[in-house]
C-alpha positions as CSV (number, residue, x, y, z in Angstrom):
1,M,17.0,-33.4,-26.3
2,L,18.0,-32.3,-22.8
3,K,18.3,-34.9,-20.1
4,A,19.2,-34.6,-16.4
5,Y,21.3,-37.1,-14.5
6,K,21.7,-36.9,-10.7
7,Y,24.6,-38.5,-8.9
8,R,25.8,-38.5,-5.3
9,I,29.3,-37.2,-4.8
10,Y,31.7,-37.6,-1.9
11,P,33.9,-34.6,-1.4
12,A,36.9,-34.8,0.9
13,Q,37.1,-32.7,4.0
14,D,39.0,-29.9,2.4
15,Q,36.7,-30.0,-0.6
16,Q,33.6,-29.8,1.7
17,I,35.1,-26.6,3.2
18,S,35.7,-25.2,-0.3
19,L,32.2,-26.0,-1.4
20,A,30.8,-24.5,1.8
21,K,32.6,-21.2,1.0
22,S,31.4,-21.3,-2.6
23,F,27.8,-22.0,-1.5
24,G,28.1,-19.1,0.9
25,C,29.4,-16.7,-1.8
26,C,26.7,-17.6,-4.2
27,R,24.0,-17.3,-1.5
28,W,25.4,-14.0,-0.4
29,Y,25.5,-12.5,-3.9
30,W,21.9,-13.7,-4.5
31,N,20.7,-12.0,-1.4
32,Y,22.7,-8.9,-2.2
33,A,21.4,-8.6,-5.8
34,L,17.8,-9.4,-4.7
35,S,18.0,-6.7,-2.0
36,L,19.2,-4.2,-4.7
37,C,16.4,-5.3,-7.1
38,Q,13.8,-4.7,-4.4
39,A,15.2,-1.3,-3.5
40,T,15.4,-0.2,-7.1
41,Y,11.9,-1.3,-7.9
42,K,10.6,0.5,-4.8
43,A,12.3,3.7,-5.8
44,T,11.8,3.7,-9.5
45,G,9.1,1.1,-10.3
46,K,11.6,-0.7,-12.6
47,G,13.7,-3.8,-12.1
48,L,17.4,-4.6,-12.9
49,S,18.5,-6.5,-15.9
50,R,20.7,-9.6,-15.8
51,G,23.4,-7.7,-17.6
52,Y,23.4,-5.0,-15.0
53,I,23.6,-7.5,-12.1
54,Q,26.4,-9.3,-13.8
55,G,28.2,-6.0,-14.4
56,L,28.2,-5.3,-10.7
57,L,30.5,-8.3,-10.0
58,P,33.9,-6.8,-10.6
59,G,33.2,-3.8,-8.3
60,V,31.5,-6.0,-5.6
61,K,34.5,-8.4,-5.6
62,K,36.9,-5.5,-4.9
63,E,34.7,-4.5,-2.0
64,Y,34.3,-8.0,-0.7
65,P,37.5,-9.9,-1.7
66,W,36.3,-13.2,-0.2
67,L,33.9,-13.6,-3.1
68,T,36.8,-14.9,-5.1
69,D,36.5,-18.1,-3.1
70,A,33.7,-19.0,-5.6
71,Y,34.3,-19.8,-9.3
72,S,33.5,-16.5,-11.1
73,Q,31.0,-18.2,-13.6
74,C,29.0,-19.6,-10.7
75,L,28.4,-16.0,-9.5
76,Q,27.4,-15.0,-13.0
77,V,24.8,-17.8,-13.0
78,V,23.3,-16.3,-9.9
79,A,22.5,-13.2,-11.9
80,L,20.9,-15.4,-14.6
81,D,18.9,-17.4,-12.1
82,L,17.6,-14.2,-10.3
83,S,16.6,-12.6,-13.6
84,T,14.8,-15.8,-14.7
85,G,13.1,-16.0,-11.3
86,Y,11.6,-12.5,-11.8
87,K,10.6,-13.3,-15.4
88,N,8.8,-16.4,-14.2
89,F,7.0,-14.4,-11.5
90,F,5.8,-11.8,-13.9
91,D,4.7,-14.5,-16.3
92,K,2.7,-16.0,-13.4
93,R,4.7,-19.3,-13.4
94,S,6.3,-19.0,-10.0
95,E,6.4,-17.0,-6.8
96,L,8.5,-13.9,-6.2
97,P,12.2,-14.7,-5.6
98,N,13.0,-15.0,-1.9
99,F,16.1,-14.5,0.2
100,K,18.2,-17.6,0.7
101,S,19.1,-19.1,4.1
102,K,22.2,-21.0,5.1
103,H,20.1,-23.5,6.9
104,G,18.3,-24.9,3.8
105,R,19.5,-26.7,0.7
106,Q,22.6,-25.1,-0.8
107,S,23.5,-25.1,-4.5
108,L,25.6,-23.5,-7.2
109,S,25.8,-24.1,-10.9
110,Y,28.7,-24.4,-13.4
111,P,27.8,-23.4,-16.9
112,Q,31.0,-24.9,-18.3
113,N,34.5,-26.3,-17.6
114,V,33.3,-29.4,-15.8
115,S,34.4,-32.8,-16.9
116,F,34.4,-36.5,-15.8
117,D,37.5,-38.6,-15.3
118,G,36.5,-42.2,-14.6
119,D,34.7,-42.2,-11.2
120,Y,35.6,-38.6,-10.5
121,I,34.1,-35.3,-11.5
122,K,36.4,-32.3,-12.0
123,L,34.9,-29.1,-10.6
124,P,36.7,-25.7,-11.0
125,K,38.2,-24.4,-7.7
126,I,37.3,-27.7,-6.0
127,G,39.2,-30.4,-7.9
128,L,38.5,-34.1,-8.5
129,V,35.6,-35.3,-6.5
130,Y,34.5,-39.0,-6.2
131,C,31.2,-39.5,-7.9
132,R,28.9,-42.5,-7.8
133,R,27.9,-42.8,-11.4
134,H,25.2,-45.5,-11.2
135,R,24.3,-44.8,-14.9
136,D,26.3,-43.4,-17.8
137,F,25.2,-40.7,-20.3
138,S,26.3,-39.5,-23.7
139,G,26.1,-36.0,-25.1
140,K,27.3,-32.5,-24.4
141,I,27.3,-31.3,-20.8
142,K,25.3,-28.0,-20.7
143,T,25.3,-27.2,-16.9
144,V,26.3,-28.9,-13.7
145,T,24.6,-28.1,-10.4
146,V,26.2,-29.0,-7.2
147,S,24.0,-29.2,-4.1
148,K,24.1,-30.0,-0.5
149,N,21.0,-31.2,1.4
150,P,20.3,-30.3,5.0
151,D,21.3,-33.9,5.9
152,G,24.8,-33.1,4.8
153,K,24.8,-35.2,1.6
154,H,26.2,-33.8,-1.6
155,Y,24.9,-34.3,-5.2
156,V,25.6,-33.2,-8.7
157,S,22.8,-32.7,-11.3
158,V,24.2,-32.9,-14.9
159,L,22.1,-31.4,-17.7
160,V,23.1,-33.1,-21.0
161,D,22.2,-32.5,-24.6
162,D,22.2,-35.9,-26.4
163,S,21.4,-34.2,-29.8
164,K,18.3,-36.5,-30.2
165,E,14.9,-35.2,-31.2
166,L,12.1,-35.1,-28.7
167,P,10.0,-38.3,-29.0
168,K,6.5,-37.9,-30.5
169,T,3.6,-38.1,-28.0
170,R,2.2,-41.6,-28.0
171,E,-1.6,-41.9,-28.2
172,G,-3.1,-42.6,-24.8
173,K,-0.2,-41.4,-22.8
174,A,-0.5,-38.7,-20.2
175,I,0.0,-35.2,-21.7
176,G,-0.6,-33.2,-18.5
177,I,0.9,-34.0,-15.1
178,D,0.5,-31.9,-12.0
179,V,1.0,-33.4,-8.5
180,G,-0.5,-30.2,-7.0
181,L,-3.9,-30.9,-8.4
182,T,-6.6,-31.9,-5.9
183,N,-8.4,-34.6,-7.9
184,F,-6.3,-35.7,-10.8
185,L,-2.6,-36.3,-11.3
186,A,-2.8,-36.6,-15.1
187,I,-5.2,-36.5,-18.0
188,T,-4.4,-38.3,-21.3
189,S,-5.1,-37.2,-24.8
190,E,-8.1,-39.6,-24.8
191,G,-9.5,-38.0,-21.7
192,S,-8.5,-40.7,-19.3
193,K,-7.9,-39.5,-15.8
194,F,-5.4,-40.7,-13.2
195,G,-6.2,-40.0,-9.6
196,N,-3.8,-37.9,-7.5
197,P,-2.5,-40.2,-4.7
198,R,-3.6,-39.2,-1.3
199,Y,-0.3,-40.1,0.3
200,F,1.2,-37.1,-1.5
201,A,-1.2,-34.8,0.3
202,K,-0.4,-36.6,3.5
203,H,3.3,-35.8,3.2
204,Q,2.5,-32.2,2.4
205,R,0.4,-31.9,5.6
206,N,3.2,-33.5,7.6
207,L,5.7,-31.0,6.2
208,K,3.4,-28.1,7.0
209,R,3.0,-29.3,10.6
210,L,6.7,-29.7,11.0
211,Q,7.3,-26.2,9.7
212,Q,4.7,-24.8,12.2
213,R,6.3,-26.7,15.1
214,L,9.7,-25.4,14.1
215,S,8.6,-21.8,13.9
216,R,7.2,-22.1,17.5
217,K,10.4,-23.4,19.0
218,Q,12.7,-20.9,20.7
219,K,15.8,-20.0,18.6
220,G,18.9,-21.7,19.9
221,S,17.0,-24.2,22.0
222,K,17.7,-28.0,21.9
223,N,14.1,-28.6,20.9
224,R,14.5,-26.4,17.9
225,A,17.6,-28.2,16.9
226,K,15.8,-31.6,17.2
227,A,12.9,-30.3,15.1
228,R,15.3,-29.0,12.4
229,L,16.9,-32.5,12.1
230,K,13.6,-33.9,11.0
231,W,13.1,-31.3,8.2
232,P,15.5,-32.8,5.6
233,Y,13.9,-36.2,6.0
234,A,10.4,-34.8,5.5
235,L,11.5,-33.0,2.4
236,K,13.2,-36.2,1.1
237,S,10.0,-38.3,1.7
238,L,7.9,-35.7,-0.2
239,D,10.3,-35.6,-3.1
240,A,10.4,-39.5,-3.3
241,V,6.6,-39.6,-3.5
242,K,6.5,-37.0,-6.2
243,T,9.2,-38.8,-8.2
244,F,7.5,-42.2,-7.9
245,S,4.2,-40.8,-9.0
246,T,5.6,-39.2,-12.2
247,N,7.8,-42.2,-13.0
248,Y,4.8,-44.5,-12.6
249,L,2.8,-42.6,-15.2
250,A,5.7,-42.2,-17.5
251,G,6.3,-46.0,-17.4
């Protein structure tokens, strides 16, 4: 069974610079590949496969040598994520992939060669980074995603396969959860309904209002900078409400 564990990490100053370069490389390659996919689809009506996008990397690296600042497998994961994004869109499970901005949440994923050494996590091209492991895990590490929130805090999300079977659904437990529903958050196998908390909708409205205010501010102005500082905290509040709601039902 796959389980995810999220920990906060504390990279040193030089490691923060290396991570920023790696984030930038992955973001740039995502936007580069997405632009190429869009142009190809417009011209031919067909998309580009994951293998084709990954095959572009050697040539693109020669043209843009600074891409070597990022671990090569992280760039290969970009192709996988973009391909998955398009598949989910055509399967009507998500929206069309968008271009990424340097102002939002930054992330990159390692498919292998990541290990833990006591209170440190070893990341390729970054080195040993202090990690606050508030809970341990057992099993094989599948992927590790490093992220940086707009508030400047760094995290790692570790996906682990513990080799255990999925637990059987217990009678009376919620089998469908969707915090985007208007009336109900979950419906059990017996038909019991749990209401969707109104405070979640409230946080969504607050986030939308903040986004509207931010779009009206003049670029480069102090007021826009002040409004942007509020954005990560609004996102964090919304995520906290979502996590609490699902954990409450699961418990």
